[in-house]
C-alpha positions as CSV (number, residue, x, y, z in Angstrom):
1,M,34.4,-35.7,-1.0
2,N,31.6,-36.7,1.5
3,E,34.3,-38.6,3.4
4,K,36.3,-35.5,4.1
5,S,35.7,-33.3,7.1
6,G,34.0,-30.0,6.3
7,F,32.6,-31.3,3.0
8,F,28.9,-32.2,2.6
9,V,27.3,-33.7,-0.5
10,N,23.6,-32.9,-1.0
11,N,22.4,-36.1,-2.4
12,K,19.5,-35.8,-4.9
13,G,19.9,-39.3,-6.2
14,L,22.2,-41.0,-8.7
15,G,23.0,-39.0,-11.7
16,Q,21.5,-35.7,-10.4
17,Y,23.1,-32.4,-9.5
18,N,24.5,-33.6,-6.2
19,R,25.9,-30.3,-5.0
20,I,29.1,-30.2,-2.9
21,S,29.5,-27.7,-0.1
22,F,32.4,-26.9,2.2
23,N,32.0,-25.0,5.5
24,N,28.9,-23.3,4.3
25,F,30.3,-22.4,0.9
26,N,28.2,-23.6,-2.0
27,D,29.6,-25.2,-5.1
28,N,29.4,-21.9,-7.0
29,E,31.9,-20.6,-4.4
30,I,34.2,-23.6,-4.7
31,G,36.7,-23.9,-7.6
32,F,36.5,-27.3,-9.3
33,F,39.4,-28.1,-11.7
34,R,40.4,-31.0,-13.9
35,D,44.2,-31.0,-14.4
36,G,44.2,-27.3,-13.6
37,I,41.3,-26.3,-16.0
38,Q,38.2,-24.9,-14.3
39,L,35.0,-27.0,-14.5
40,N,32.5,-24.7,-12.9
41,N,29.6,-23.7,-15.2
42,S,30.5,-20.3,-16.5
43,L,26.9,-19.0,-16.1
44,F,25.8,-20.4,-12.8
45,G,29.1,-21.3,-11.3
46,I,27.9,-24.8,-10.3
47,F,29.7,-28.1,-10.8
48,D,28.1,-31.2,-12.4
49,P,29.7,-34.4,-11.0
50,E,28.5,-36.4,-14.0
51,L,31.0,-34.6,-16.2
52,I,33.8,-36.9,-14.9
53,S,33.9,-40.6,-14.7
54,I,35.2,-42.1,-11.5
55,N,37.6,-44.2,-13.5
56,E,39.3,-41.1,-14.9
57,I,40.5,-40.0,-11.5
58,E,44.0,-40.6,-10.3
59,K,43.8,-38.4,-7.1
60,I,42.1,-35.3,-5.8
61,E,44.1,-32.4,-4.5
62,V,42.4,-30.3,-1.9
63,V,44.0,-26.9,-1.5
64,S,44.3,-25.3,2.0
65,N,41.5,-23.0,3.1
66,T,43.9,-20.0,3.2
67,S,45.5,-20.3,-0.2
68,S,42.5,-21.6,-2.3
69,F,41.5,-18.1,-3.4
70,I,44.5,-17.7,-5.7
71,Y,43.2,-20.4,-8.1
72,G,40.4,-19.8,-10.5
73,V,37.4,-17.4,-10.3
74,N,35.0,-19.4,-8.1
75,S,37.5,-20.4,-5.4
76,Y,36.5,-18.1,-2.5
77,G,35.6,-21.1,-0.3
78,K,37.8,-23.9,-1.5
79,A,39.8,-25.1,-4.5
80,I,39.7,-28.8,-5.6
81,N,41.8,-30.1,-8.4
82,I,41.0,-33.5,-9.9
83,I,44.1,-35.1,-11.3
84,T,43.3,-37.6,-14.1
85,K,45.2,-40.8,-14.9
86,D,48.1,-40.0,-17.1
87,K,50.6,-42.8,-16.8
88,F,52.8,-43.3,-19.8
89,E,52.4,-47.0,-20.7
90,P,55.4,-48.5,-22.7
91,K,53.0,-51.3,-23.9
92,P,49.4,-51.3,-24.9
93,F,47.1,-51.2,-21.9
94,S,43.4,-51.6,-21.5
95,Q,41.0,-51.5,-18.6
96,L,37.3,-52.3,-18.1
97,R,35.3,-51.1,-15.2
98,Y,31.7,-52.3,-14.6
99,S,29.5,-51.3,-11.7
100,Q,25.9,-51.7,-10.7
101,D,23.9,-50.0,-8.0
102,R,20.3,-49.7,-6.8
103,S,17.4,-48.4,-8.8
104,G,18.7,-50.0,-12.0
105,S,22.0,-48.0,-12.0
106,L,24.6,-49.4,-14.4
107,F,28.1,-48.0,-15.1
108,A,30.6,-49.2,-17.7
109,D,34.0,-47.7,-18.6
110,V,36.6,-48.9,-21.0
111,S,39.9,-47.3,-21.7
112,F,42.8,-48.0,-24.1
113,T,46.3,-46.7,-24.0
114,I,48.4,-47.0,-27.1
115,P,52.1,-46.1,-27.2
116,F,53.1,-45.3,-30.8
117,S,56.7,-44.7,-29.7
118,N,58.7,-44.0,-26.6
119,K,57.8,-40.3,-27.1
120,F,54.2,-40.4,-28.2
121,N,51.2,-41.9,-26.3
122,F,47.5,-42.0,-27.0
123,L,44.7,-42.6,-24.5
124,I,41.0,-42.9,-25.3
125,R,38.1,-43.7,-22.9
126,A,34.4,-44.2,-23.3
127,N,31.8,-44.8,-20.6
128,N,28.1,-44.8,-19.8
129,H,26.4,-44.2,-16.5
130,S,22.6,-44.7,-16.4
131,G,19.8,-45.5,-14.0
132,D,16.0,-45.9,-13.8
133,G,15.8,-43.7,-10.7
134,L,13.9,-44.6,-7.5
135,Y,11.1,-42.0,-7.9
136,T,9.0,-40.6,-10.8
137,N,11.1,-38.6,-13.3
138,S,14.5,-39.4,-11.6
139,D,16.0,-41.5,-14.4
140,F,19.3,-40.4,-16.1
141,S,21.8,-41.4,-18.7
142,A,25.3,-40.0,-19.2
143,W,27.5,-40.9,-22.2
144,R,31.1,-39.6,-22.0
145,A,34.1,-39.9,-24.2
146,N,37.6,-38.4,-23.9
147,G,41.0,-38.8,-25.3
148,R,44.6,-37.5,-24.7
149,M,47.6,-37.4,-27.0
150,S,50.9,-36.9,-25.2
151,W,54.1,-36.0,-26.9
152,F,57.5,-35.9,-25.1
153,P,60.0,-34.5,-27.6
154,S,62.7,-34.1,-25.0
155,A,63.3,-34.3,-21.2
156,K,62.4,-30.6,-20.9
157,W,59.3,-30.4,-23.0
158,N,55.9,-32.2,-22.8
159,F,52.7,-31.4,-24.8
160,K,49.2,-32.7,-24.3
161,L,46.1,-32.4,-26.5
162,D,42.9,-33.3,-24.6
163,F,39.3,-33.5,-25.8
164,D,36.1,-34.4,-23.8
165,Y,32.5,-35.0,-24.8
166,S,29.5,-35.8,-22.7
167,K,25.8,-36.1,-23.4
168,I,23.6,-36.1,-20.2
169,S,19.9,-36.7,-20.0
170,R,18.1,-36.5,-16.7
171,G,14.7,-36.0,-15.1
172,L,14.4,-33.0,-12.8
173,N,11.6,-33.9,-10.4
174,N,12.6,-31.4,-7.7
175,G,12.1,-33.9,-5.0
176,L,9.3,-35.4,-3.0
177,V,6.3,-33.5,-1.7
178,F,6.8,-33.6,2.1
179,L,6.3,-30.1,3.5
180,G,3.7,-30.1,6.3
181,R,4.0,-33.8,6.8
182,D,5.0,-35.4,10.2
183,L,8.2,-37.2,9.4
184,S,8.2,-38.7,12.9
185,S,5.2,-40.8,11.8
186,Q,6.1,-44.3,10.5
187,S,3.2,-44.2,8.1
188,V,4.4,-41.0,6.6
189,I,7.9,-42.4,6.3
190,D,6.6,-45.5,4.6
191,S,4.6,-43.4,2.1
192,L,7.7,-41.4,1.2
193,R,9.7,-44.5,0.7
194,D,7.1,-45.7,-1.8
195,P,8.6,-45.3,-5.4
196,K,5.2,-43.9,-6.4
197,A,5.4,-41.0,-3.9
198,S,4.4,-37.7,-5.3
199,V,7.1,-35.5,-6.7
200,V,7.2,-31.7,-7.2
201,D,7.8,-31.9,-11.0
202,P,6.8,-35.2,-12.8
203,T,7.7,-33.9,-16.3
204,G,10.7,-31.5,-16.3
205,R,13.7,-32.9,-18.1
206,E,17.0,-31.6,-19.3
207,E,19.4,-32.7,-22.1
208,N,22.9,-31.2,-22.2
209,R,26.0,-31.7,-24.2
210,N,29.5,-30.6,-23.2
211,Y,32.4,-30.2,-25.6
212,N,35.9,-29.5,-24.2
213,A,39.3,-29.2,-25.9
214,S,42.6,-28.1,-24.5
215,L,46.3,-27.9,-25.5
216,S,48.8,-27.9,-22.7
217,A,52.6,-27.3,-22.8
218,Y,55.0,-28.1,-19.9
219,S,58.6,-27.0,-19.9
220,R,61.7,-27.1,-17.6
221,I,63.8,-24.9,-19.8
222,F,64.5,-22.7,-16.7
223,G,66.1,-25.6,-14.8
224,N,65.1,-28.8,-13.1
225,N,63.7,-27.0,-10.1
226,S,61.2,-25.1,-12.3
227,L,58.1,-25.8,-14.3
228,A,56.4,-23.5,-16.8
229,T,52.9,-24.4,-17.9
230,A,50.6,-22.9,-20.6
231,Q,47.0,-24.2,-21.1
232,L,44.7,-23.0,-23.9
233,Y,41.2,-24.5,-23.7
234,Y,37.7,-24.2,-25.0
235,T,34.5,-25.3,-23.4
236,H,31.1,-25.4,-25.1
237,Y,28.0,-26.3,-23.0
238,Y,24.6,-26.7,-24.7
239,R,21.5,-27.3,-22.6
240,S,17.9,-28.0,-23.5
241,F,15.0,-28.1,-21.0
242,G,11.7,-29.6,-21.8
243,G,8.5,-31.1,-20.4
244,K,7.3,-28.0,-18.6
245,D,5.9,-24.7,-19.8
246,F,7.1,-21.4,-18.1
247,P,4.4,-18.7,-18.1
248,F,5.3,-15.1,-18.4
249,T,5.9,-13.4,-15.1
250,P,3.8,-10.3,-14.1
251,L,7.0,-8.3,-14.0
252,A,7.4,-5.7,-16.7
253,S,11.0,-6.7,-17.3
254,S,12.8,-9.8,-16.1
255,F,15.6,-12.2,-17.1
256,H,15.2,-15.9,-17.8
257,V,17.4,-18.8,-18.8
258,D,16.0,-19.9,-22.1
259,D,14.8,-23.5,-22.6
260,K,17.7,-23.9,-25.0
261,Y,20.9,-22.0,-24.4
262,N,24.6,-22.1,-24.9
263,T,27.6,-21.1,-22.8
264,Q,31.1,-21.0,-24.2
265,R,34.4,-20.3,-22.5
266,L,37.8,-19.6,-24.0
267,G,40.5,-19.7,-21.4
268,L,44.3,-19.3,-21.0
269,N,46.2,-20.5,-17.9
270,L,49.8,-19.5,-17.5
271,T,51.7,-20.9,-14.5
272,F,55.4,-20.7,-13.5
273,N,56.9,-22.4,-10.5
274,K,60.6,-22.1,-9.4
275,R,62.4,-23.4,-6.4
276,F,65.7,-22.0,-5.1
277,V,67.7,-24.3,-2.8
278,F,70.2,-22.6,-0.6
279,S,71.1,-25.6,1.6
280,D,69.6,-28.9,2.8
281,N,67.5,-26.9,5.4
282,Q,66.6,-23.7,3.5
283,S,64.8,-23.0,0.2
284,V,62.3,-20.6,-1.4
285,E,59.6,-21.6,-3.9
286,F,57.8,-19.1,-6.1
287,T,54.5,-19.8,-7.9
288,L,52.9,-17.3,-10.4
289,L,49.6,-17.7,-12.1
290,N,48.1,-15.5,-14.9
291,N,44.7,-16.7,-16.1
292,Y,42.2,-15.2,-18.6
293,Y,38.6,-16.2,-19.1
294,N,36.3,-15.1,-22.0
295,D,32.7,-16.2,-21.4
296,N,29.9,-16.1,-24.0
297,Y,26.3,-17.0,-23.3
298,D,22.7,-16.1,-24.1
299,I,20.0,-14.9,-21.7
300,N,16.3,-14.6,-22.4
301,L,14.9,-11.1,-21.5
302,Q,11.2,-10.7,-21.0
303,T,10.7,-7.1,-22.2
304,D,7.0,-6.9,-21.3
305,S,4.2,-9.2,-20.4
306,L,3.9,-10.7,-23.9
307,N,7.4,-10.6,-25.5
308,R,10.8,-12.2,-24.9
309,N,14.1,-11.6,-26.6
310,T,17.3,-13.5,-26.5
311,S,20.5,-11.5,-25.9
312,E,24.1,-12.6,-26.1
313,Y,26.6,-11.5,-23.6
314,N,30.4,-11.6,-23.6
315,I,32.4,-11.2,-20.4
316,G,36.1,-11.2,-19.9
317,I,37.9,-11.9,-16.5
318,G,41.6,-11.9,-15.8
319,F,43.7,-12.3,-12.7
320,L,47.3,-12.4,-11.6
321,S,48.2,-14.3,-8.5
322,G,51.3,-15.5,-6.7
323,K,52.5,-17.5,-3.8
324,I,55.9,-17.6,-2.0
325,D,56.9,-20.5,0.2
326,Y,59.9,-20.2,2.5
327,Y,61.3,-23.4,4.1
328,L,63.8,-23.1,7.0
329,N,64.5,-26.2,9.1
330,K,61.2,-27.0,10.8
331,I,59.4,-23.8,9.6
332,L,57.3,-23.2,6.5
333,L,56.0,-19.7,5.9
334,S,53.8,-18.8,2.9
335,A,52.4,-15.6,1.6
336,M,50.0,-15.2,-1.3
337,A,48.1,-12.5,-3.2
338,K,45.7,-12.1,-6.1
339,E,44.4,-9.2,-8.3
340,E,41.3,-10.0,-10.3
341,K,39.6,-7.7,-12.8
342,N,36.5,-7.8,-14.9
343,L,37.9,-6.9,-18.3
344,S,34.4,-6.1,-19.7
345,N,33.7,-3.0,-17.7
346,S,35.6,-0.2,-15.8
347,T,35.4,-1.6,-12.3
348,E,38.4,-1.4,-10.1
349,P,40.3,-4.7,-9.7
350,N,39.8,-6.8,-6.6
351,F,42.9,-7.4,-4.5
352,S,43.1,-10.3,-2.0
353,Y,45.9,-11.5,0.2
354,G,46.7,-14.1,2.8
355,G,49.4,-16.0,4.7
356,E,50.0,-19.2,6.5
357,G,52.7,-21.0,8.4
358,K,53.6,-24.4,9.8
359,L,56.1,-25.2,12.6
360,K,57.4,-28.6,13.7
361,L,57.8,-28.3,17.4
362,I,59.0,-31.9,17.9
363,N,60.4,-34.2,15.2
364,R,61.5,-37.6,16.6
365,N,61.4,-41.1,15.3
366,N,58.3,-42.1,17.2
367,F,56.7,-38.7,17.9
368,N,56.0,-35.6,15.8
369,L,54.2,-32.5,16.9
370,G,53.4,-29.5,14.7
371,I,51.3,-26.4,14.7
372,F,49.8,-24.4,11.8
373,A,47.9,-21.2,11.3
374,G,46.6,-19.1,8.4
375,A,44.5,-16.1,7.5
376,N,43.3,-14.3,4.3
377,H,41.3,-11.3,3.2
378,V,39.4,-12.0,0.0
379,V,37.7,-9.2,-2.0
380,F,35.2,-10.0,-4.7
381,R,32.2,-8.6,-6.5
382,F,28.8,-10.2,-7.1
383,N,28.6,-10.7,-10.8
384,D,25.0,-10.8,-12.0
385,N,25.3,-12.8,-15.2
386,F,21.6,-12.2,-15.9
387,D,22.4,-8.5,-16.2
388,P,26.1,-8.1,-16.5
389,D,25.9,-4.3,-17.1
390,I,25.1,-3.8,-13.4
391,I,28.2,-3.1,-11.3
392,Y,28.0,-4.1,-7.6
393,D,30.0,-2.9,-4.7
394,K,32.9,-4.9,-3.5
395,L,32.3,-7.6,-1.0
396,Y,34.9,-9.3,1.3
397,Y,35.3,-12.0,3.8
398,N,38.1,-12.9,6.2
399,N,39.1,-16.5,6.9
400,Y,41.1,-17.8,9.8
401,E,42.4,-21.3,10.6
402,A,44.7,-22.8,13.2
403,G,45.5,-26.2,14.6
404,I,47.9,-28.9,15.7
405,D,48.9,-32.2,14.2
406,F,50.8,-35.0,15.8
407,K,52.0,-38.5,15.2
408,L,52.7,-41.0,17.9
409,E,53.9,-44.4,16.6
410,N,50.8,-45.7,14.7
411,I,48.5,-42.8,15.6
412,T,48.1,-39.7,13.4
413,S,45.8,-36.9,14.4
414,L,44.8,-33.3,13.6
415,V,42.7,-30.8,15.5
416,A,41.9,-27.5,13.7
417,F,39.7,-24.5,14.1
418,N,38.3,-22.5,11.1
419,S,36.3,-19.3,11.1
420,S,35.1,-16.9,8.4
421,N,32.3,-14.3,8.0
422,F,29.9,-17.2,7.4
423,Y,30.9,-20.2,9.4
424,S,33.0,-21.4,12.3
425,S,33.9,-25.0,13.0
426,V,36.3,-27.4,14.7
427,K,37.5,-30.5,13.0
428,F,39.1,-33.6,14.5
429,N,40.8,-36.2,12.3
430,L,42.3,-39.5,13.5
431,I,44.1,-42.4,11.7
432,T,45.4,-45.3,13.7
433,G,46.0,-49.0,13.1
434,V,46.7,-52.2,15.1
435,S,48.1,-55.1,13.2
436,K,46.0,-55.4,10.1
437,F,43.2,-53.2,11.3
438,T,42.9,-49.5,10.4
439,L,40.6,-46.7,11.8
440,K,40.1,-43.5,10.0
441,S,37.9,-40.8,11.6
442,E,37.0,-37.3,10.4
443,N,34.7,-35.1,12.4
444,N,33.3,-31.6,11.9
445,F,31.6,-29.5,14.7
446,K,29.8,-26.3,13.9
447,V,30.4,-23.7,16.6
448,N,28.2,-20.9,15.5
449,S,24.5,-20.5,14.7
450,F,24.6,-19.9,11.0
451,S,21.8,-21.9,9.3
452,G,22.0,-24.3,6.4
453,S,24.7,-26.6,7.7
454,L,25.3,-29.6,9.9
455,P,26.0,-29.0,13.6
456,F,27.9,-32.3,13.7
457,F,29.0,-34.7,11.0
458,S,31.2,-37.7,12.0
459,K,32.7,-39.9,9.3
460,N,34.5,-43.1,10.3
461,D,36.0,-46.1,8.5
462,I,37.2,-49.3,10.2
463,S,38.9,-51.8,7.9
464,Y,40.8,-55.1,7.9
465,S,43.4,-55.8,5.2
466,D,45.4,-59.0,4.4
467,K,47.1,-60.9,1.7
468,L,45.9,-64.5,1.4
469,F,46.7,-67.6,-0.7
470,K,50.4,-66.9,-1.1
471,N,49.7,-63.2,-1.8
472,K,47.5,-64.0,-4.7
473,L,44.4,-62.5,-3.0
474,D,44.6,-58.9,-1.6
475,L,41.5,-58.6,0.6
476,K,40.0,-55.6,2.4
477,I,36.8,-55.7,4.6
478,G,35.5,-52.6,6.3
479,V,32.5,-50.8,7.7
480,N,31.8,-47.1,7.0
481,L,30.0,-45.3,9.8
482,K,28.4,-41.9,9.7
483,F,26.6,-39.9,12.3
484,I,24.6,-36.9,10.9
485,S,23.0,-34.4,13.3
486,N,19.9,-32.2,12.7
487,F,20.0,-29.7,9.9
488,Q,19.2,-26.0,10.4
489,Y,17.5,-25.0,7.2
490,Y,17.6,-21.9,5.1
491,S,14.3,-20.0,4.6
492,I,15.0,-18.9,1.0
493,Y,12.8,-18.7,-2.1
494,Y,14.5,-19.0,-5.5
495,P,12.4,-17.8,-8.5
496,E,11.4,-20.8,-10.6
497,T,12.1,-18.9,-13.8
498,L,15.8,-18.5,-13.0
499,W,16.8,-21.6,-11.1
500,D,14.4,-24.6,-11.7
501,R,15.1,-24.5,-15.4
502,F,18.8,-25.2,-14.9
503,Y,19.3,-27.6,-12.1
504,G,16.0,-28.1,-10.2
505,Y,16.0,-25.7,-7.3
506,G,12.3,-26.1,-6.6
507,S,13.1,-28.3,-3.7
508,F,14.6,-25.3,-1.9
509,T,11.5,-23.1,-2.3
510,N,9.2,-22.0,0.6
511,L,11.2,-23.9,3.2
512,Y,11.0,-22.8,6.9
513,E,13.4,-23.5,9.7
514,I,10.6,-25.2,11.6
515,S,10.3,-27.8,8.8
516,K,13.5,-29.7,9.7
517,P,12.9,-33.1,8.2
518,S,16.2,-34.6,9.3
519,N,16.8,-36.0,12.7
520,N,20.0,-37.4,14.3
521,K,20.9,-40.4,12.2
522,F,23.5,-43.2,12.3
523,I,24.4,-44.7,8.9
524,A,26.4,-47.8,8.4
525,D,27.7,-49.4,5.1
526,L,29.7,-52.7,5.0
527,Y,32.1,-53.2,2.1
528,I,34.3,-56.0,0.8
529,G,37.1,-55.5,-1.8
530,A,39.5,-58.0,-3.3
531,R,42.3,-57.9,-5.9
532,I,42.7,-61.2,-7.7
533,G,45.2,-61.2,-10.6
534,H,44.3,-58.5,-13.0
535,A,40.8,-57.9,-11.5
536,N,39.5,-55.7,-8.6
537,V,36.1,-56.8,-7.2
538,N,34.1,-54.8,-4.7
539,F,30.7,-55.3,-2.9
540,T,28.8,-52.8,-0.8
541,L,26.1,-53.6,1.7
542,A,24.6,-50.2,2.2
543,N,22.6,-48.6,5.0
544,I,22.4,-51.9,6.9
545,F,20.5,-50.3,9.7
546,N,17.9,-49.0,7.2
547,S,18.1,-45.4,8.5
548,F,15.6,-42.9,7.0
549,Y,16.7,-39.2,6.8
550,Y,16.8,-36.3,4.5
551,D,19.9,-34.2,3.5
552,T,18.6,-32.0,0.6
553,F,15.0,-31.1,1.6
554,M,14.2,-33.5,-1.2
555,F,14.8,-37.2,-1.0
556,P,15.7,-39.8,1.6
557,A,19.4,-39.3,1.4
558,D,20.5,-42.9,1.4
559,D,17.4,-45.0,1.6
560,R,19.1,-48.2,0.4
561,G,18.1,-50.4,3.3
562,G,15.7,-53.4,3.2
563,L,16.2,-56.9,1.8
564,G,15.9,-55.8,-1.8
565,N,18.3,-52.8,-1.7
566,V,20.9,-53.7,0.9
567,I,23.3,-55.3,-1.6
568,S,23.5,-52.0,-3.4
569,R,26.7,-51.9,-5.3
570,F,28.9,-54.3,-7.1
571,T,32.0,-53.2,-9.0
572,I,34.7,-55.0,-11.0
573,V,37.8,-53.4,-12.6
574,W,39.7,-55.7,-15.0
575,D,43.1,-54.9,-16.6
576,F,42.7,-57.2,-19.7
577,I,45.6,-56.2,-22.0
578,N,49.0,-55.4,-20.6
């Protein structure tokens, strides 16, 4: 996601909680889904990237800014749906992926697809991702296993049974100790590059286990232009924190996350999509979503200065949302709405709505020009999961976006403006190619003074592709270029008892805007990829200019330069049974 305009990944190191933000929305305000099932942690709302192996991913759907809110319960800022590989293989098929990276990082993934008949298919996958870490207490290990049974009884019915398991162990060192140090000094930079540099927390660790199971049914009983979907799923997350004692606070009564806690979610997703075609140039498409979430978790309550009790909470949330798309010649008009209610208390439901449109002004063989615009009004309440009995007033934000896109022969470009209560930006994207060379450029400019985001982030990729040796070798060579401007930091303090114990927020404490440890930086990676027979091989030469910068208030974001680290990544993917 860090290659897409508007997105920014706060890199804490391989295997850590590398949080994804979009236009100043944090990951607890972004809905992350796997095949339509929400992945956000039900207590904190965050997303752990280590829950999914890169080899599971077929593609990533990024919903428009305007219509994202109709999906899930954390999708105020954006909705991202990760589509996993689900190809029906008529013959047994297996794939092995092996990758290594800096700081002792190793990744291995193996998958098997077994067709028991032309209507029944079974997929199983297991993988491990681990690393020693560059600094003290930054090692990690993630074991994952998942499987899918697919049954196709007829052309109109499809059933899938999925299960996922992950066991993740990681050190939470909360970053390097750098506050008050002059990061323009080369001696200070060298001391922070030292793997023995002091960290905030040299002992804090977490162990967590995730269990997920889902049963999905897909049907076209209402016609070929329709799809009805029902998904029943269960998620169980267990987390243990160790290596650090947490003293009682001086407050008479306060909430904590216990050092061992469970969160469970039982969910039901109902979706119906139907398209009515009136002519070759006119149609209407309806999408209805009805989702229910039942969350169960425990919270530790400090009742006085000496005692703590663990309380179990149960929260139910439901919503009904819909979208209408009207197509007429060169025009697309969409309207959407959502009503969401907390089923555990008597609060009024939250009603949100929006609309967007696209118009093709010119549509010729060698030149296309279009415009688009959208706006929404999203209403929500702050849900305090540490004290769910508190009912907060409604909050809202308005989001606006507009832009143009055009295509001229081998040039495709987009210019868009986005504005909300929290953020305003302009993005410019460009794709062009000459012969066997391709340029992809995505740029995001911040146009207001809201802190905590990048004023300018430019992401560019220049590549050369060719087929050699009588088309037996598919070769791609490219360079990935990024320019990152100065940060403007938050001045926020997060209580250690609430946040550090879950995903290491200590690095965000007691920061001041004058502390900006990141300067304008230019980052360059060189990569080489080749397809030879049944094998894909990739090399990455990272940070070849040896740039030093921060992006999380914690670590050098991509300090992979130098002779020992420049060859940072090697990957091979081998299809060995087909």
